[in-house]
C-alpha positions, 0 to 999 in steps of 0.5 A, spaced: 500 500 500 502 506 498 502 511 503 500 519 502 500 525 506 495 523 512 494 530 513 490 534 508 494 540 511 500 537 508 498 537 501 496 544 501 502 546 504 506 542 498 501 546 493 503 552 496 510 551 496 510 549 489 506 555 487 511 560 491 517 556 487 513 557 481 512 565 482 519 566 484 522 562 478 518 567 474 521 573 477 528 570 477 527 569 469 524 576 468 531 578 472 535 574 468 533 578 462 536 584 464 542 581 466 548 580 461 554 575 460 560 577 456 564 573 452 571 574 448 575 570 443 582 572 440 585 575 446 579 580 445 579 581 438 571 579 438 567 580 444 559 579 445 554 580 450 548 576 451 542 576 456 541 572 462 536 568 458 541 567 452 539 572 447 545 575 443 545 583 444 551 585 442 557 583 437 563 587 436 569 585 432 576 589 433 578 594 427 585 591 427 582 584 425 584 582 418 577 584 414 574 580 409 574 583 402 568 587 399 563 583 396 565 584 389 571 581 390 568 575 393 566 572 386 573 570 386 575 568 393 583 568 394 586 563 399 587 569 404 580 571 404 577 564 405 582 563 411 580 570 414 573 569 413 574 562 417 578 565 422 572 570 423 567 565 423 571 561 429 572 567 433 565 569 433 563 562 435 568 562 440 566 568 443 558 567 443 559 560 446 563 563 452 558 568 453 552 563 453 556 558 458 557 564 462 549 566 462 547 558 463 552 559 469 548 565 472 541 562 470 543 556 474 546 560 480 540 564 480 535 558 480 539 555 485 537 560 490 530 560 489 530 552 489 534 551 495 539 548 490 535 542 489 535 540 482 529 541 478 527 537 472 527 540 465 521 544 464 519 544 471 515 551 472 517 553 465 525 553 467 
């Protein structure tokens, strides 16, 4: 026989606690949208800023970085322009991944404060 709560008050308390946590999770999610995390790669040649919810907000490329040729020259790309393009793409991906990792850690820390460090199943309370 499976035993449940013997006191209806226990179930009511559990429901109230879950509702309180749900409200707090929504509040933290709103606050995370206002916080930012930064990432950079190439020793700062590429920098980006993401929100605490993982939205890319800013991307900047140092003017000293070798630039791609104008679009009219891309019909006959030379090996240098292909290498520059690949390097730029790699630096952008690297910077964005660093920033997103920091945003995930920020969100994890903020949510742990609400849940008391208890791991929440994915999708619980919309998180």
